[in-house]
C-alpha positions as CSV (number, residue, x, y, z in Angstrom):
1,M,0.2,-0.1,-0.1
2,A,1.0,3.2,-0.9
3,E,2.4,5.8,1.9
4,N,-0.3,8.6,2.3
5,T,1.5,12.1,1.6
6,G,0.4,15.2,2.8
7,I,-2.6,16.9,5.0
8,L,-3.9,13.0,5.2
9,A,-0.6,11.4,6.3
10,S,-0.2,14.4,8.7
11,L,-3.8,13.8,10.4
12,E,-2.8,9.9,10.3
13,T,-0.2,10.4,12.9
14,L,-2.0,12.9,15.8
15,D,-3.6,11.4,18.1
16,R,-7.4,11.3,19.3
17,R,-6.8,14.3,21.5
18,Q,-5.0,16.4,18.9
19,R,-7.4,15.4,16.4
20,M,-10.3,16.7,18.3
21,L,-8.4,20.0,18.6
22,L,-7.6,20.4,15.4
23,S,-11.5,19.3,14.9
24,G,-12.5,22.6,17.0
25,L,-10.1,25.5,15.5
26,I,-11.2,24.4,12.1
27,V,-15.0,24.7,13.4
28,F,-13.9,27.9,15.6
29,V,-12.3,29.5,12.5
30,A,-15.4,28.4,10.4
31,L,-17.4,30.3,13.0
32,V,-15.5,33.0,13.6
33,V,-15.3,33.7,9.3
34,N,-18.7,32.7,9.0
35,G,-19.5,35.5,11.9
36,G,-17.2,38.1,10.1
37,V,-19.3,37.7,7.0
38,A,-22.6,38.0,8.0
39,L,-21.5,41.3,10.3
40,V,-20.5,42.5,7.0
41,V,-23.5,41.3,5.1
42,K,-25.8,43.0,7.7
43,G,-23.6,46.2,7.2
44,V,-24.5,46.2,3.5
45,L,-27.7,45.5,4.0
46,D,-28.5,48.2,6.7
47,D,-26.4,50.8,4.7
48,A,-28.8,49.8,1.9
49,A,-31.9,50.0,4.0
50,S,-31.3,53.6,5.5
51,R,-30.0,54.6,1.9
52,V,-34.0,52.8,0.6
53,T,-35.6,55.1,3.9
54,L,-33.9,58.1,3.0
55,Q,-34.9,58.2,-1.2
56,K,-38.5,57.0,-0.1
57,E,-38.2,60.2,2.7
58,K,-36.8,62.2,-0.3
59,F,-39.7,60.8,-2.9
60,D,-42.3,61.2,0.0
61,T,-41.4,65.1,0.6
62,L,-41.5,65.2,-3.2
63,Q,-44.8,64.3,-3.7
64,D,-45.7,66.4,-0.5
65,L,-44.0,69.7,-2.4
66,G,-45.7,68.7,-5.6
67,Q,-49.4,68.8,-3.8
68,E,-48.6,72.2,-2.7
69,Y,-47.5,73.3,-5.8
70,A,-50.5,72.2,-7.3
71,T,-52.9,73.6,-4.8
72,A,-50.9,76.9,-5.0
73,M,-51.2,77.3,-8.3
74,A,-54.6,76.6,-8.2
75,Q,-54.9,79.3,-5.9
76,I,-53.4,82.0,-8.1
77,E,-55.5,80.9,-11.4
78,A,-58.3,81.2,-8.9
79,A,-57.0,84.8,-7.6
80,E,-56.0,85.7,-11.3
81,K,-59.2,84.8,-12.3
82,R,-61.4,87.0,-10.0
83,G,-58.7,89.7,-10.4
84,S,-59.7,89.8,-14.3
85,Q,-63.0,90.3,-13.2
86,F,-61.9,93.6,-12.3
87,A,-59.3,94.3,-14.7
88,G,-59.3,98.0,-15.9
89,Q,-61.5,98.9,-13.4
90,A,-59.5,101.1,-10.9
91,L,-60.3,101.3,-7.1
92,P,-61.9,104.6,-7.2
93,A,-64.4,103.6,-9.7
94,Y,-65.4,100.4,-8.0
95,L,-65.7,101.8,-4.7
96,E,-68.2,104.3,-6.3
97,R,-70.1,101.8,-7.8
98,V,-70.4,100.0,-4.4
99,A,-71.0,103.2,-2.6
100,K,-73.8,104.5,-5.4
101,K,-75.4,100.7,-4.8
102,I,-75.3,101.3,-1.0
103,G,-76.2,104.7,-1.4
104,V,-73.7,107.0,0.1
105,D,-72.0,107.9,-3.1
106,E,-71.9,111.3,-1.8
107,Q,-70.1,110.9,1.4
108,L,-67.5,108.7,-0.3
109,S,-64.2,110.2,-1.3
110,V,-60.8,108.2,-2.5
111,T,-57.4,109.3,-2.4
112,R,-54.4,107.8,-4.0
113,T,-51.5,107.5,-1.2
114,G,-48.7,105.6,-3.3
115,S,-47.7,102.6,-4.9
116,E,-45.1,100.0,-5.1
117,E,-44.3,97.1,-7.4
118,S,-42.8,93.7,-5.8
119,G,-42.9,90.5,-7.6
120,G,-44.7,91.5,-10.7
121,V,-47.4,92.5,-8.4
122,T,-48.2,96.1,-8.2
123,Q,-49.9,97.1,-4.8
124,T,-51.4,100.4,-5.0
125,R,-52.0,102.7,-1.6
126,Y,-55.8,104.6,-1.1
127,K,-57.4,106.3,1.9
128,V,-60.6,106.1,1.4
129,E,-62.9,108.2,3.8
130,L,-67.2,107.9,4.6
131,K,-68.1,110.7,6.1
132,Q,-71.0,111.1,8.0
133,I,-73.4,107.8,7.5
134,A,-75.1,106.2,9.7
135,L,-73.5,103.1,10.7
136,D,-75.4,100.0,9.0
137,L,-74.3,101.4,5.7
138,G,-70.5,102.0,6.7
139,L,-70.9,98.2,8.0
140,N,-72.7,97.4,4.5
141,L,-69.8,99.2,2.6
142,I,-67.6,96.9,4.4
143,H,-68.9,93.7,3.9
144,E,-69.2,94.5,0.0
145,M,-65.6,95.5,0.0
146,E,-64.5,92.6,1.5
147,T,-67.2,89.5,-0.1
148,S,-66.9,91.0,-3.8
149,G,-63.5,89.4,-5.0
150,Y,-61.8,93.0,-5.7
151,P,-58.3,92.2,-5.3
152,L,-58.1,94.2,-2.2
153,D,-57.1,94.5,1.4
154,I,-58.1,96.6,3.7
155,E,-54.9,97.2,5.9
156,T,-56.7,99.8,9.0
157,S,-59.7,100.9,9.5
158,R,-61.1,103.6,11.9
159,I,-64.5,104.7,13.3
160,R,-64.9,108.3,14.4
161,T,-68.6,108.8,15.8
162,N,-70.2,112.4,15.9
163,K,-73.1,113.3,17.9
164,R,-75.9,115.8,16.9
165,R,-78.9,116.3,18.7
166,D,-80.3,112.6,18.8
167,E,-78.7,111.6,15.6
168,T,-75.3,109.7,15.6
169,W,-73.1,110.0,12.7
170,Y,-70.0,107.8,11.7
171,T,-66.9,108.5,9.7
172,F,-65.1,105.7,8.1
173,T,-61.7,105.4,7.3
174,F,-59.7,103.3,5.6
175,E,-56.2,102.5,4.6
176,V,-56.7,100.2,1.6
177,V,-54.1,97.9,-0.8
178,T,-55.3,97.3,-4.1
179,F,-53.2,94.7,-6.3
180,T,-52.4,94.5,-10.0
181,L,-50.6,91.7,-12.0
182,E,-48.2,93.3,-14.4
183,G,-49.3,93.1,-17.7
184,A,-53.1,92.8,-16.7
């Protein structure tokens, strides 16, 4: 019979105890290698999972921003549509028409106090005054101004009272800003 050479021949020369130690060492090295590979794989998978989570969060954020953008564009279109109703109609003419409808056109005065441009929108400021009218008529004018859709904002208002004998009259003073798109 031919002599066994190499590793098998070396193993045969070992006694039982040494073979058990060698087997334990081989199993231990195999476990350490498997554990190391498992840790590396876990690290790679965790990294990939965190990148997927980050990309999903970015995607969700982009979807939310897209919805906000669509809502904002719809609001802009609605505001432009409302504003186009009154295109070419200056605030003094508009307020005169409203005051005539309410019956206070004789007591109305509108004075332009300035204007400024910002981001394609012209903001024009006016001082509006209604002198010596009944409270309900002044409130009707305010209500009409606020609900008509005319692109304006009442920034400040002041109401003064004037009593004459048994009657009470009111003077309404407003600081009003109108908004006009450039090119409109």
